[in-house]
N, C-alpha and C positions, 0 to 999 in steps of 0.2 A: 179840779187842780190837783186832786189826788193821784193822778196818772204819772207824776213827775217822781221819781226816787231823788231823795236830797242827798247831794255829794257834799260829805263833810271833808274838813282840813286836817291832815295829821301833823303838821308843824307851820311855825310862823312863816317859815323862809317860802313855802309854797304860796303864803298870801302876798307877802313882799313882793315876790316874783311877778305876781298879778298885776299887782300896784304900780309896779316901775315899768313893765309892761306898756300897761295902758298909757302912763305919762311920756314914754318913749315912742309910742304908737307902733310896738314891735310885737304885741302880744299876739300870738296865734288865734285867728278868728274863731275857731271852733273851742278856744279857752275860754271865750267871752261869755260866760254861763250865767243864769240869774245868781246862782252861787258867787260866781266871780264878782258881778256889780255889787253884791252886798260886802265881800270880803274887801274889796278896794274902796268901796265906801268907809268901811270900819276903819282899815288902815290909814286913809287919808284923815277922817276926824280924831284919829287917836293918836298916831304917829306923825303927822306931817302938819305942823301949824303953820307952815308958810303958805299952805293952800287953803283957801275957803271953799269948800264943796258947794256951799249954796250959791255962790256965785262963778265959780271957775268950772264946777262939772259940765255945764253946757259946752264950753269951748274943748274940755278935755275929751270927753266922750264923742263929739263932734269931729274933731282932727283924729280920733283913734278910728272911728267909721269910716272916713275917706281913706285913710292909711290901709285901712284891711279891706278895701275895694268897695265898700259900702257908699251910701249916699245919705243925707240928711235932708228930707223933703216933705212935703205934705202928708205922706203916707208911709212913711219909714225912715229910720235912722232915729238919731236923738227924739226923746219924749221929755219935754220939760216937767210938765206936771208929774207923770209917775216917778220921775227922777227926783224932784221935790218932796213927795210923798215919803219915798223910801229914805232920803236923807234924813227927815223926821224920824222914821220909824228907829234908824240906826242910833240917831242921837238919844232917842228916849230910851232904847236898850243899853245904850253906853252909862247912861245916867243912872242905872239899876244894877250894873255888874262891878265888881271888884276891878279898879284899874289896874290892880297889880297881876291879873290872871295872864297867861299868855294870851297873845292876839288870837290862835287859832281856837282857843277854849271860848273866847267871847264870840268871835265868829260863828263858831258851831251854835252855841246858845242861841245866838239871834237865828240861823237858819231853822232850828227844831221849835222855834216859838212862832206865835202867831204873826208876830212883826215880820217874820222871815219868809212867810208864803207868799206865794207868786199873785195871790188873788188880793192883797191886801189894799191896793187903791180902790178896788171895787166894793169894799165895805164904806167908801165916803163918796164914790162918785157913781152915777147911773154910767153905764156903757156908751150912751150917746153923748154924755157931756165928756168923759173921759178918753172917749176915742175921737173926738173932733179935732178938726185943724188947730182951733185955738188952743186946746189944752196941749197939743204937741209942740206948738211954737212958744206958749208962753203959761206961766202959771197961772191956773183959775182956780178959784174956791170950789171945795166939794159942793154938791148939791144933797147927800144922803146923809151927811154925818160931818161931826168937826174934828178937824185932824188933832187938835189937843187931846182926842181920845187914844190917839195912837198909841 
């Protein structure tokens, strides 16, 4: 997973634009990166108390995927288990950082941490379990570790 260069954010406005674009379903598809996923989730958890990512993210991301020309089926698009793992990672991260720091600094710290890595779910799930249709469609418990350790 180290083949990917981490793209950090320079300001809060760029993260807010990603979050707003996700919600409006008009974020350019190429902008929906791993970093954008975590930035949007951080923004939602920290700055949008009207949205509950745990229960609302499936609808938000699924609608965005369709609007961006994608599909949500048994092999592509929205993945519930991966999404819930990263929501827990972002929650844990936010619990440890000063809530007064700028959003972009909180997001960049997450991206540079173990919790922000692209392979975080594979610390807790075997590939077979994580990439199953069931895990894509519903949240399933991990088979390799406890998410409390995220």
